[in-house]
C-alpha positions in Angstrom: -54.0 15.5 -11.0 -50.8 17.2 -9.7 -47.3 16.4 -11.0 -46.3 14.8 -7.7 -49.3 12.5 -7.9 -48.6 11.5 -11.5 -44.9 10.9 -10.6 -45.8 8.8 -7.6 -48.2 6.7 -9.7 -45.6 6.3 -12.4 -42.8 5.3 -10.0 -45.2 2.9 -8.2 -46.0 1.3 -11.5 -42.3 0.8 -12.3 -41.3 -0.4 -8.8 -44.3 -2.7 -8.6 -43.4 -4.6 -11.8 -41.6 -7.9 -12.3 -39.2 -6.1 -14.7 -38.0 -3.9 -11.9 -37.7 -6.7 -9.4 -35.8 -8.9 -11.9 -33.6 -6.0 -13.0 -32.7 -5.2 -9.4 -32.0 -8.9 -8.7 -29.7 -9.1 -11.7 -28.0 -5.8 -10.7 -27.4 -7.0 -7.1 -26.2 -10.4 -8.3 -23.7 -8.7 -10.6 -22.6 -6.4 -7.7 -22.1 -9.3 -5.3 -20.3 -11.4 -7.9 -18.0 -8.6 -8.9 -17.1 -7.5 -5.4 -17.3 -10.9 -3.8 -14.8 -12.4 -6.1 -12.5 -9.4 -5.5 -12.2 -8.7 -9.2 -10.2 -5.7 -10.5 -11.8 -2.5 -9.3 -13.9 -4.0 -6.5 -15.3 -1.1 -4.5 -17.6 -2.9 -1.9 -15.9 -5.9 -0.3 -17.9 -8.4 1.8 -20.1 -7.7 3.8 -21.2 -5.3 1.0 -21.9 -2.3 3.3 -22.3 0.1 0.3 -24.9 -2.2 -1.3 -26.8 -2.3 2.0 -26.7 1.5 2.2 -27.9 1.8 -1.4 -30.8 -0.6 -0.8 -31.7 1.1 2.5 -31.8 4.5 0.7 -33.9 3.1 -2.1 -36.4 1.6 0.5 -36.5 4.9 2.4 -37.6 6.7 -0.8 -39.7 3.9 -2.3 -41.9 3.3 0.8 -43.5 6.8 1.0 -43.9 6.9 -2.8 -45.7 3.6 -2.8 -47.9 4.8 0.1 -48.7 8.1 -1.7 -49.8 6.2 -4.8 -51.8 3.7 -2.7 -53.5 6.5 -0.7 -54.5 8.3 -4.0 -55.8 5.1 -5.4 -57.8 4.5 -2.2 -59.2 8.1 -2.4 -60.3 7.4 -6.0 -61.9 4.2 -5.0 -63.8 6.0 -2.2 -65.0 8.7 -4.6 -66.2 6.0 -7.1 -68.0 4.2 -4.3 -69.8 7.3 -3.2 -70.8 8.1 -6.8 -72.1 4.5 -7.1 -74.1 4.7 -3.9 -75.6 8.0 -5.0 -76.5 6.5 -8.4 -78.0 3.4 -6.7 -80.2 5.6 -4.5 -81.4 7.6 -7.5 -82.1 4.4 -9.4 -84.0 2.9 -6.5 -86.2 6.0 -6.3 -87.0 5.8 -10.0 -87.9 2.1 -9.7 -90.2 3.0 -6.8 -92.0 5.6 -8.9 -92.3 3.3 -11.8 -93.7 0.6 -9.5 -96.2 3.1 -8.1 -97.4 4.0 -11.6 -97.7 0.4 -12.6 -99.7 -0.3 -9.5 -102.0 2.6 -10.3 -102.6 1.4 -13.8 -103.1 -2.2 -12.9 -105.3 -1.4 -9.9 -108.4 -3.6 -9.9 -111.6 -1.6 -10.6 
C-alpha cells in the first residue's frame, strides 16, 4: 500500500469519527462566541467570513481524501468478492467430483 493510500485511510478514519465532528463543533462554537461577542482580539466579525473560508477549504481537501479512501475500500471489496467467487467455483467442482464418486460407490448392482 502506498503512503498516499495509507494517509487517505488514516485521514478518512479521523474525519469520519464522532471525536472529530464534536471537536470541530466545539471549535466553531468557541470561534463564533469569541468573535460574535466582539471580545478583545476578535478577528472575524459577523458574518464570520474567515470561518466560512476555513470550512470551505477544509471541505475542498476533505472530499477528495474521503473519495480516495472510499475508492480504495471499494477496490479491496471487489478483489475480495472475486476471490470468493473463484473459491466458490473451486468448491463446487470438488463437491461435484465427490458426488460422482459417491454415486459410483453406491450404484446398485
